[in-house]
N, C-alpha and C positions, 0 to 999 in steps of 0.2 A: 739509620744510614750505615752503609758499609764503610769501614775504615781499613786502609791498607797499612799494616805494620811491617817494618823491615828490621830484621836482626842484622844490623848494619855493620857489625864488626867483621871486616873482611868480605863483605858482600860485593860481588863484581857487577851487579845490575841495579845499583841505586839510581843512577840517572834514568835508565829505561823505566824503572818503576814509577818515578816521579812524573815522567812524561805521560805515562798511561793513566796515572791517577788524575792528572790535569784533564786528559781527554774525556774521562768519565765524571769529572767534577767530584772526585772523592778525596777526602782528607788522607794525607800520607804522613806517617810518623816514623822517623828513624830513631832506633834505640841503639845506643852504643856506649861503651865504657870510656873512661877518661883517657885511656891509651889509644883509642881509635876515634877520638872526637872529630865530628864532621858537621858541616852546616851546608845546606843546599837550598836554593830558592825554590819555593813550592812545596816545602815539607817542614814539618815541625821536628826539631831534634830534641830527644830526651837523653840526657847524659846521666849515667849511673856510675857508682864507684867501681873501680877495678876489683875483680874477684871472680872466682870460679862460678859460672852460671848466673852472675848478677844480672846480666842483660836478659837472660831467659826468664828469670823469676819476675822481673818488672814487666816484661812483655806479656807473660801468661796471666798476670794479675790485671792487666788492662784490656786484654782482648775480650770481645763479646761474641755471642753467637752470630754467625754470618759474616764476620770480618775475614779479611785475607791476611795471611802472614807469609812473608818471604823469608825462608831460612834454609840452611843446608844441614841443620842440626836435627837428627832423627829423634832425639829425646824431646826436644822442644816441640817438634811436629806432633809427637804422640800426645803431649799435654794440650796442644792447640786443638787437636781432633776431639779430645775429651770435653773441650769447651764448645763443641759444635761449630768451630770456625774452619777455615779452609787454608791449610798450609800448602805451599808450593815451593819447589827448590829453584835455584838460580839457573837451572837448565830447562825449566818448564814442567818438571815432573810433579804431578799432584800426589801428595801423601794421602792415603785413604785407609779406612779400616781394613781393606783387603791386602794392602802391601806393607803396612807399618811394622807388623810383627817380624816379617822376613827381613826388613831393613835393620831393625834393632838387633836381630840375631846375627846378621852379617857384621854389624859394627862390633858386637861383643866378641865374635870369633876373631876379627882382625886385631882387637885389643889384646886378646890372649896370645896371638902369634907374636905381636910386637913385644909383649912383656917377656916372652920366652926367648927374645933375642932375634926373632925373625924379621925379615924386611918385606915390605909390600910396595908395589908400584904406587907412585903418587898419581894425582889426577892429571889428565891431559891438559895441554896448554889451552887456554880459553880461546875460542874461535868466534868469528862473526856469526857463523851459523847457530852456535849455541845461544848467543844473544838474541838472534832473530826468533829462534824457537821459543825462548823464554817469553819474549814480547808477545808473540802470537798466542801462547797459552794463557798468559795473564789477561790479555784482551778478551779472549773467549770466556774465561772465568768471570770477569767483570760483567760481560754481556749477560751471561746466564744468571748471575746473582741479581742484577738490576732488573731483569725481566720478571723476577719473582716478587719484587717489591710492590 
């Protein structure tokens, strides 16, 4: 059975994800550290110790082939792809073998700019349209995966 995992530290679409998991009768697991602890009806919460990448390592150790992972972390998405699972970001973008290298390179370049004292624009304010696009894309992914079972 497909499980939906959420890298829940700072994830803006937790409620949408739980709602869609219920629609498809899929288990939903929120993984967060002690600084971002949350509990939501309809999802299991897994709390890990605070620490760099602590949530990522717990998540990648639990995810199985065919599962769905909601994350905005490109590094975690790359590890999820290696486990043959399906990462998707909070805006509905699917991470794939075709786009992950470019995304990781862009992240690396941005890090270098910041370390050299440069500034980059932050993300746009979250919009209703982004939430709707995420929900549509997650539903489509669930339909696709469940039709293959």
